C-alpha positions in Angstrom: -28.6 -36.3 15.1 -25.2 -37.9 14.8 -22.2 -36.8 12.7 -21.9 -38.9 9.6 -25.6 -40.0 9.5 -28.1 -38.6 7.1 -31.6 -37.9 8.6 -34.5 -38.5 6.3 -37.3 -36.3 7.7 -40.3 -34.4 6.6 -42.0 -31.1 7.5 -45.6 -31.8 8.3 -48.6 -30.2 9.9 -48.2 -30.7 13.7 -44.5 -30.0 13.7 -43.0 -27.2 15.8 -43.6 -23.7 14.5 -40.5 -21.4 14.6 -40.9 -17.8 13.4 -44.1 -18.7 11.6 -42.8 -21.7 9.7 -43.0 -25.5 10.4 -39.7 -26.8 11.7 -38.0 -29.9 13.0 -35.2 -29.5 15.6 -32.3 -31.8 16.3 -29.6 -31.8 18.9 -26.0 -32.1 17.6 -23.3 -32.8 20.2 -19.5 -32.7 19.7 -17.1 -34.1 22.3 -14.0 -32.4 20.8 -13.4 -29.4 18.6 -14.4 -30.3 15.0 -15.0 -28.8 11.7 -18.6 -29.8 10.6 -20.5 -29.3 7.4 -24.3 -29.3 7.9 -26.6 -29.5 4.9 -30.3 -29.4 4.4 -31.8 -30.4 1.0 -35.3 -30.8 -0.3 -37.2 -30.9 -3.6 -40.5 -30.2 -1.8 -39.7 -26.8 -0.3 -37.0 -24.1 -0.2 -34.8 -25.2 2.7 -33.7 -22.9 5.5 -31.1 -24.1 8.0 -30.1 -22.5 11.3 -27.9 -23.6 14.3 -28.3 -22.3 17.8 -26.7 -23.0 21.2 -28.5 -24.9 23.9 -29.6 -21.6 25.4 -31.1 -20.4 22.1 -28.3 -18.0 21.1 -27.6 -18.1 17.3 -24.5 -19.9 16.1 -24.9 -20.2 12.3 -27.5 -19.4 9.7 -27.9 -19.9 6.0 -29.5 -16.5 5.9 -26.1 -15.0 6.8 -23.9 -17.0 4.4 -21.9 -14.8 2.1 -22.0 -11.0 2.0 -25.7 -10.7 1.5 -25.2 -7.3 -0.1 -22.9 -6.1 2.6 -19.6 -4.6 1.5 -16.8 -5.0 4.0 -14.3 -2.1 3.6 -11.5 -0.7 5.8 -12.8 2.8 5.5 -16.5 3.6 5.5 -16.3 7.0 3.9 -15.4 7.6 0.2 -13.1 6.8 -1.4 -13.5 3.3 -0.1 -10.2 1.3 0.1 -9.2 -2.2 1.2 -12.6 -3.8 0.4 -12.9 -7.6 0.6 -14.2 -9.5 -2.3 -17.6 -11.2 -1.8 -17.8 -14.7 -0.3 -18.6 -17.5 -2.7 -21.1 -18.9 -0.2 -24.9 -18.5 -0.6 -27.9 -19.1 1.5 -28.3 -22.5 -0.1 -24.7 -23.6 0.6 -24.0 -26.1 3.4 -23.1 -24.5 6.7 -19.5 -25.0 7.7 -19.0 -24.7 11.5 -15.8 -24.7 13.4 -17.4 -26.2 16.5 -16.2 -26.3 20.1 -17.0 -29.2 22.4 -20.7 -29.0 23.4 -24.3 -29.2 22.2 -26.3 -27.2 19.8 -29.7 -27.3 18.1 -30.0 -27.6 14.4 -33.4 -26.4 12.9 -34.6 -27.6 9.6 -37.3 -25.3 8.2 -38.4 -23.6 5.0 -38.4 -20.2 3.5 -42.0 -20.5 2.2 -44.2 -20.2 5.2 -45.9 -23.4 6.2 -44.2 -25.5 3.4 -44.3 -29.2 3.9 -42.5 -32.2 2.4 -39.5 -34.5 2.7 -35.9 -33.4 3.3 -32.5 -34.8 4.0 -30.4 -33.4 6.8 -26.7 -34.3 7.4 -23.8 -33.3 9.5 -20.3 -34.4 8.3 -16.9 -34.0 9.8 -14.7 -32.2 7.3 -11.2 -30.7 7.1 -10.9 -27.5 9.1 -9.2 -25.8 6.2 -11.0 -22.6 5.1 -10.5 -22.1 1.4 -12.2 -20.9 -1.8 -13.4 -17.6 -0.3 -16.4 -19.3 1.4 -18.0 -18.3 4.7 -17.4 -20.4 7.8 -18.9 -19.9 11.2 -17.0 -19.9 14.5 -17.9 -20.9 18.1 -16.2 -19.5 21.1 -13.6 -21.9 22.5 -12.2 -22.9 19.1 -8.5 -23.2 18.3 -8.1 -23.9 14.6 -5.1 -24.5 12.2 -5.6 -22.6 8.9 -3.7 -21.3 5.9 -3.8 -18.0 4.0 -4.0 -19.0 0.3 -4.3 -17.3 -3.1 -7.7 -19.0 -3.4 -9.0 -17.2 -0.3 -11.0 -14.0 -0.5 -9.0 -11.0 -1.6 -8.6 -7.5 -0.3 -8.9 -5.1 -3.1 -6.7 -2.0 -3.2 -7.4 0.3 -6.2 -9.1 -2.7 -7.9 -6.2 -5.1 -7.4 -6.0 -8.0 -4.9 -3.0 -7.4 -2.8 -3.9 -9.4 0.3 -5.6 -12.8 0.9 -8.1 -13.2 3.6 -10.3 -15.8 5.2 -14.1 -15.1 5.8 -15.3 -16.1 9.3 -18.5 -15.1 11.0 -19.4 -15.3 14.7 -22.6 -14.3 16.4 -22.1 -11.9 19.3 -24.6 -10.5 21.8 -24.8 -6.7 22.4 -22.2 -5.5 24.8 -20.1 -8.6 24.7 -16.5 -8.9 23.7 -14.6 -11.2 21.4 -11.1 -12.3 22.3 -9.0 -13.7 19.5 -5.4 -14.5 18.8 -3.7 -15.2 15.5 -0.2 -16.7 15.4 2.0 -17.3 12.3 5.7 -17.7 11.5 5.0 -17.5 7.8 3.8 -13.8 7.8 2.8 -10.9 10.0 -0.7 -11.7 11.4 -3.4 -9.2 10.5 -6.9 -9.4 11.9 -9.8 -7.2 10.9 -13.2 -7.0 12.5 -16.5 -5.8 10.9 -20.0 -5.2 12.2 -23.1 -7.1 10.8 -23.7 -4.2 8.5 -20.2 -4.1 7.2 -18.8 -1.3 9.3 -15.1 -1.6 10.0 -14.6 -1.8 13.8 -10.9 -2.3 14.1 -7.9 -4.5 13.6 -4.7 -5.7 15.2 -1.3 -6.5 13.6 1.7 -7.9 15.3 4.7 -10.1 14.5 4.3 -13.6 15.8 1.0 -13.3 17.5 -1.7 -10.7 17.1 -4.0 -10.6 20.1 -7.2 -8.6 20.0 -10.3 -7.8 22.1 -13.2 -6.6 19.9 -16.4 -5.2 21.5 -19.8 -5.9 20.0 -22.0 -2.8 20.1 -25.1 -4.7 18.9 -26.2 -8.2 18.5 -25.6 -10.0 15.2 -23.2 -11.9 13.0 -19.8 -10.2 12.9 -17.1 -10.8 10.3 -13.6 -11.8 11.4 -11.1 -11.5 8.6 -7.6 -13.0 9.2 -5.0 -12.1 6.6 -1.3 -11.3 6.2 0.2 -7.9 6.4 2.6 -8.7 3.5 1.2 -8.4 0.0 0.1 -11.7 -1.6 1.7 -13.7 1.2 0.5 -17.2 1.9 1.2 -19.5 4.8 -0.1 -21.3 7.9 -1.6 -19.7 11.0 -3.3 -20.7 14.2 -6.5 -18.9 15.3 -7.9 -19.1 18.9 -11.3 -17.6 19.7 -12.6 -17.0 23.2 
């Protein structure tokens, strides 16, 4: 599939079967780092959209949009403090991916078993700006220019939003490590890292550039939450993920 072109397809008997459901698969290649929105719509079945690397490793999934009932808090024992407000994204929202150069496989399928029927699948280049407290997915090898804004997710302290935060998810394999750097001259960079089940796994804070190496004890979609140390501070930052 090509960026900027809508694919008119249909799930039908004889298609691939992925995890017990009929599926069509498309290769999506990017020659340079891009922000891409991928959408799957259908009136014939309940769409389910996933993205994987060429080797099959997960990259993004509609099933992991938003919090999905997971609460991300800085302390995992009562009383909870520093909890992030839920993402506005849902399973049916288009997937926004901050993509590195390379190829990936987009799978169009349904949530209702062997559902069949027509669909529209599209990948569109969009602004890389993460706003509106929505979930975006990251690939390794991405450097992205972002802003902390009042419209971002909030970090609640005693019920009041005191910090703004972006909501970024990245799939990590068990035993791997994520290297990330956040740079800003507008505020003190603050990076928090949460497990797929919402467990707080650590953070790093530094003036100028905060550089972190986060281990992944298990496989899954981890939450990376860039924010500012200063209360209700907005401004630009650069994020590099390796």
